[in-house]
C-alpha positions as CSV (number, residue, x, y, z in Angstrom):
1,M,84.9,54.9,69.8
2,E,85.1,58.6,70.9
3,E,87.8,60.6,69.2
4,H,89.5,61.7,72.4
5,L,89.8,58.0,73.5
6,K,91.1,57.0,70.1
7,S,93.7,59.8,70.2
8,R,94.8,58.7,73.7
9,L,95.2,55.1,72.6
10,I,97.2,56.1,69.5
11,T,99.5,58.2,71.8
12,M,99.9,55.2,74.1
13,R,100.9,53.0,71.1
14,E,103.5,55.5,70.2
15,R,104.8,55.7,73.7
16,L,105.1,51.9,73.8
17,K,107.6,52.1,70.9
18,V,109.6,54.7,72.8
19,V,109.6,52.7,76.0
20,D,110.8,49.6,74.1
21,D,113.7,51.6,72.7
22,L,114.6,52.9,76.1
23,L,114.6,49.4,77.6
24,L,117.4,48.5,75.2
25,D,119.4,51.6,76.1
26,P,122.6,50.5,78.0
27,Q,122.2,53.5,80.4
28,V,118.7,52.4,81.4
29,L,119.9,48.8,81.7
30,S,122.5,49.9,84.2
31,D,119.9,51.8,86.3
32,S,117.8,49.2,88.1
33,R,115.3,51.7,89.4
34,Q,114.7,53.3,86.0
35,F,114.6,49.9,84.4
36,K,112.0,48.6,86.9
37,T,109.8,51.8,86.4
38,L,109.9,51.5,82.6
39,S,109.2,47.8,82.7
40,K,106.0,48.4,84.7
41,E,105.0,51.2,82.3
42,R,105.6,48.8,79.4
43,S,103.5,46.1,80.9
44,F,100.6,48.5,81.3
45,L,100.9,50.0,77.8
46,D,101.3,46.6,76.1
47,D,98.1,45.3,77.7
48,V,96.1,48.3,76.4
49,V,97.7,48.5,73.0
50,Q,97.2,44.8,72.3
51,V,93.4,45.2,72.8
52,F,93.4,48.5,70.8
53,N,95.1,46.6,67.9
54,Q,92.4,43.9,68.1
55,F,89.7,46.6,68.1
56,E,91.2,48.2,65.0
57,A,91.5,44.9,63.2
58,N,87.9,44.1,64.1
59,Q,86.8,47.5,62.8
60,H,88.4,46.6,59.4
61,N,86.5,43.3,59.4
62,L,83.3,45.2,60.2
63,E,83.8,47.5,57.3
64,D,84.3,44.5,55.0
65,A,81.1,42.9,56.4
66,M,79.2,46.1,55.6
67,L,80.3,45.8,51.9
68,M,79.2,42.2,51.9
69,K,75.8,43.2,53.2
70,E,75.3,45.4,50.1
71,D,76.2,42.6,47.7
72,K,73.6,41.6,45.2
73,D,74.0,38.0,46.0
74,P,71.5,37.2,48.8
75,E,73.7,34.5,50.3
76,I,76.7,36.9,50.6
77,S,74.4,39.7,51.8
78,N,73.0,37.5,54.6
79,L,76.5,36.4,55.6
80,G,77.4,40.1,55.8
81,R,74.5,40.8,58.1
82,S,75.3,38.0,60.5
83,E,79.0,39.0,60.5
84,I,78.0,42.6,61.3
85,E,76.0,41.4,64.3
86,R,78.8,39.3,65.6
87,L,81.5,41.9,65.0
88,D,79.4,44.7,66.6
89,Q,79.2,42.6,69.8
90,E,82.9,41.9,69.7
91,Q,83.6,45.7,69.3
92,L,81.5,46.4,72.4
93,R,83.4,43.7,74.4
94,L,86.8,45.1,73.3
95,L,85.8,48.6,74.1
96,D,84.7,47.6,77.6
97,K,88.0,45.8,78.1
98,I,90.0,48.9,77.0
99,K,88.1,51.1,79.5
100,V,88.7,48.6,82.3
101,L,92.4,48.5,81.4
102,L,92.5,52.3,81.5
103,V,91.2,52.5,85.1
104,P,94.1,53.7,87.2
105,R,95.8,50.8,89.0
106,D,96.4,50.7,92.7
107,P,100.2,51.4,92.9
108,N,100.4,48.6,95.5
109,D,98.8,46.0,93.3
110,D,102.0,44.2,92.3
111,K,103.4,44.2,95.9
112,N,103.8,41.3,98.3
113,I,101.6,41.4,101.3
114,V,101.7,41.0,105.1
115,V,98.6,39.3,106.4
116,E,97.4,39.3,110.0
117,I,94.6,37.0,111.1
118,R,93.3,37.4,114.6
119,G,90.6,35.5,116.5
120,A,88.0,38.1,117.6
121,A,84.5,37.5,119.1
122,G,83.6,34.0,120.1
123,G,86.2,32.7,122.5
124,D,88.1,29.6,121.5
125,E,86.0,29.0,118.5
126,A,87.2,32.4,117.1
127,F,90.8,31.2,117.4
128,I,90.0,27.9,115.7
129,F,88.3,29.8,112.9
130,A,91.3,32.1,112.5
131,N,93.4,29.0,111.9
132,D,90.9,27.7,109.4
133,L,91.2,31.0,107.5
134,F,94.9,30.7,107.6
135,R,94.7,27.2,106.1
136,M,92.3,28.5,103.4
137,Y,94.7,31.3,102.4
138,T,97.6,28.9,102.5
139,K,96.0,26.6,100.0
140,F,95.0,29.5,97.8
141,C,98.6,30.8,97.8
142,E,99.9,27.3,96.9
143,E,97.5,27.1,94.0
144,N,98.8,30.4,92.7
145,G,102.5,29.4,93.2
146,W,103.0,32.1,95.8
147,K,105.4,31.6,98.7
148,I,104.5,32.1,102.4
149,Q,106.9,33.1,105.1
150,M,105.7,33.0,108.6
151,I,106.2,35.9,111.0
152,S,104.3,34.3,113.9
153,D,103.8,30.7,114.7
154,A,100.3,29.6,113.6
155,A,100.0,26.8,116.2
156,G,97.9,27.8,119.2
157,Q,98.3,31.5,118.6
158,S,95.5,34.1,118.8
159,T,97.2,36.1,116.0
160,I,98.7,34.6,112.9
161,T,101.0,36.8,110.8
162,F,102.7,35.9,107.6
163,L,104.3,37.3,104.5
164,V,103.1,36.3,101.0
165,K,105.4,36.7,98.0
166,G,104.4,36.4,94.4
167,E,103.0,38.1,91.3
168,N,100.2,40.6,91.8
169,V,99.5,39.3,95.3
170,Y,98.0,42.5,96.7
171,S,95.8,43.0,93.7
172,R,94.2,39.6,94.3
173,L,93.8,39.7,98.1
174,K,93.5,43.4,99.0
175,F,89.7,43.1,99.6
176,E,90.1,40.4,102.2
177,S,90.6,42.9,105.1
178,G,87.7,42.9,107.5
179,A,85.7,40.8,110.0
180,H,84.9,37.3,108.8
181,R,82.0,35.6,110.5
182,V,81.5,31.8,110.8
183,Q,78.3,30.0,111.7
184,R,78.7,26.4,112.6
185,V,78.4,23.8,115.4
186,P,81.7,23.7,117.3
187,E,83.3,20.3,118.0
188,T,83.1,21.2,121.7
189,E,79.3,21.9,121.6
190,A,77.6,18.8,123.0
191,S,74.1,20.1,122.3
192,G,74.7,20.7,118.6
193,R,73.8,24.4,118.7
194,I,75.1,26.7,116.0
195,H,77.7,29.0,117.3
196,T,78.6,32.4,115.7
197,S,82.1,33.8,116.0
198,T,84.4,36.1,114.1
199,A,88.1,36.5,113.1
200,T,89.6,39.6,111.6
201,V,91.9,39.7,108.6
202,L,94.2,42.5,107.8
203,V,96.0,42.5,104.4
204,M,98.8,45.1,104.0
205,P,101.0,45.7,101.0
206,E,104.7,45.1,101.9
207,A,106.2,48.6,102.3
208,E,109.8,49.4,101.4
209,E,112.1,51.8,103.2
210,V,111.6,54.3,100.3
211,D,107.8,54.3,101.0
212,I,108.1,54.9,104.8
213,T,110.8,56.6,106.8
214,I,111.4,55.3,110.3
215,N,113.7,57.1,112.7
216,T,115.6,54.7,114.9
217,S,115.1,57.1,117.8
218,D,111.3,56.4,117.5
219,L,111.7,52.7,118.1
220,Q,111.8,50.8,121.4
221,V,113.3,47.3,120.8
222,D,112.9,44.6,123.4
223,T,114.2,41.1,123.2
224,Y,112.9,38.1,125.1
225,R,113.0,34.3,125.2
226,S,110.8,32.6,122.6
227,Q,107.7,30.8,123.8
228,G,106.6,27.6,122.2
229,A,107.3,23.9,121.8
230,G,110.5,22.4,120.5
231,G,113.8,23.9,119.3
232,Q,117.0,24.2,121.1
233,N,116.8,28.0,121.1
234,V,113.3,28.2,122.6
235,N,113.4,29.5,126.2
236,K,117.2,29.5,126.2
237,T,118.2,32.5,124.2
238,E,116.6,35.9,123.8
239,S,116.0,35.5,120.1
240,A,112.4,36.9,120.1
241,V,112.0,40.6,119.2
242,R,109.3,43.1,120.0
243,I,109.4,46.5,118.4
244,T,107.3,49.5,119.5
245,H,106.9,52.5,117.2
246,L,106.6,55.2,119.9
247,P,104.9,58.0,117.8
248,T,102.0,55.7,116.8
249,G,102.0,53.1,119.5
250,I,102.1,50.3,116.9
251,V,103.7,47.1,118.3
252,V,105.1,44.2,116.3
253,S,106.9,41.1,117.4
254,C,108.5,38.0,115.9
255,Q,109.9,34.8,117.4
256,I,109.6,32.4,114.5
257,E,113.2,32.3,113.5
258,K,116.2,31.0,115.5
259,S,118.3,34.2,115.4
260,Q,117.5,37.5,116.8
261,M,118.6,39.3,113.6
262,Q,116.2,37.3,111.4
263,N,113.3,37.9,113.8
264,R,114.2,41.7,113.8
265,D,114.2,41.8,110.0
266,L,110.8,40.1,109.8
267,A,109.4,42.4,112.6
268,M,110.6,45.4,110.7
269,K,108.9,44.2,107.5
270,M,105.7,44.0,109.5
271,L,106.2,47.4,111.0
272,Y,106.8,49.1,107.7
273,A,103.6,47.5,106.4
274,K,101.6,48.6,109.4
275,L,102.9,52.1,109.2
276,Q,102.0,52.2,105.5
277,A,98.5,51.0,106.3
278,H,98.2,53.6,109.2
279,K,99.3,56.4,106.8
280,Q,96.8,55.2,104.1
281,A,94.0,55.1,106.7
282,E,94.6,58.7,107.6
283,I,94.6,59.7,103.9
284,D,91.3,57.8,103.3
285,E,89.7,59.4,106.3
286,K,90.7,62.9,105.1
287,I,89.3,62.4,101.6
288,G,86.2,60.5,102.9
289,N,87.0,57.4,100.9
290,E,84.2,55.1,102.2
291,R,84.8,52.5,99.5
292,K,88.0,51.3,101.1
293,L,87.4,48.3,103.3
294,K,88.5,48.5,107.0
295,V,89.0,45.8,109.5
296,G,86.9,47.3,112.3
297,T,86.7,45.8,115.8
298,G,85.8,42.2,114.8
299,E,82.4,42.3,116.5
300,R,79.8,39.9,115.1
301,S,77.8,42.8,113.5
302,E,80.8,44.1,111.7
303,K,81.2,41.4,109.1
304,I,82.3,41.5,105.5
305,R,81.7,37.8,104.9
306,T,79.8,35.0,106.5
307,Y,80.8,31.3,106.3
308,N,77.6,29.3,107.0
309,Y,78.6,25.6,107.5
310,P,75.1,24.1,107.9
311,Q,74.0,25.5,104.4
312,N,77.5,25.2,102.8
313,R,77.1,28.9,101.9
314,V,79.5,31.8,101.7
315,T,78.1,35.4,101.4
316,D,80.1,38.5,100.9
317,H,77.9,41.2,102.4
318,R,79.7,44.2,100.7
319,I,78.5,43.2,97.2
320,G,75.7,40.8,98.0
321,F,77.5,37.8,96.5
322,T,76.6,34.3,97.6
323,I,77.9,30.9,96.5
324,Q,76.9,27.4,97.8
325,K,80.3,25.9,97.9
326,L,81.8,26.6,101.4
327,D,83.6,23.3,101.4
328,R,85.5,24.2,98.3
329,V,86.2,27.8,99.5
330,M,87.7,26.5,102.7
331,E,90.0,24.4,100.5
332,G,91.3,27.6,98.9
333,D,88.9,28.0,96.0
334,L,88.5,31.7,96.3
335,D,88.5,32.7,92.6
336,D,84.8,33.3,92.2
337,I,84.6,35.6,95.3
338,L,87.8,37.5,94.5
339,E,86.8,38.0,90.8
340,A,83.3,39.3,91.9
341,L,85.0,41.8,94.3
342,N,87.4,43.0,91.7
343,H,84.7,43.4,89.1
344,F,82.6,45.4,91.5
345,D,85.6,47.6,92.3
346,Q,86.2,48.2,88.6
347,Q,82.6,49.1,87.9
348,Q,82.7,51.6,90.7
349,K,85.8,53.2,89.3
350,L,84.4,53.3,85.8
351,A,81.3,55.0,87.2
352,G,83.5,57.5,88.9
353,E,82.4,56.6,92.4
């Protein structure tokens, strides 16, 4: 291990002790914002320090194995050699893990997300596929113990919007934004021809008021009667809300709840998230960050992933990753794909790209 890295890790271990003491301070305990900030710092430091401690313990074992190797007893000497080989591999693994942990985290990684799925190219089949993707993400969220709150009604809608709440939600799903392409025979296709269509997915970290400032004078708020089946409020009261952010032209709407106030609250959550994404896109464009994934227009050629039903195959085109288990993926088994994307992202960051 390089000396500068070792020195940094020792400093982090000392800082962990300081943070632990601060978290017991009554003044910190009474300040929720400071407590939250220190708790996040502690979580990061603890992850790194634990692996560093393992690395140091392993180093001591390696030194003992080197002494065994020099023993006059051939059996002990051979045991020492085999231990050195094993411990050397373990040191490399731990060192790689430390470097990955030291990669700067996305500040949004632990946030909840707002997801928007929209049928794009392909007519009715695109809208059907958008609902299939919604079902896939719903099952994945259920498997992870995350909660879903609808912002728009999924049934029969061209755009499905929902909020996902849970631990590290954005860190797991942030690379899902983009055009998803499906290749399959639609149920309505009498001749059995394979049809290609797309749906776009937009994943946005839930933004707080402290992240984005919205002037009420910049908002145009319209209310209207909800559209849809069932419910005593539907088509009787103006509970649906549409909000237009005049400076950017961003429009959000919600009619899923019974009261106008609840729909307004959900619409504002979505607006904050969209404004945050808009702001981040401007920053990325200025610094030329091509690695960030964008949604695009949803045209068939602008795909990030293809779901090929005849061959039971899913391919993520950004990293050239393919698996032959489409049936399981559509049931929410996304772990292999998401881990491959996160690993690729980590490798790029480690390489300084």
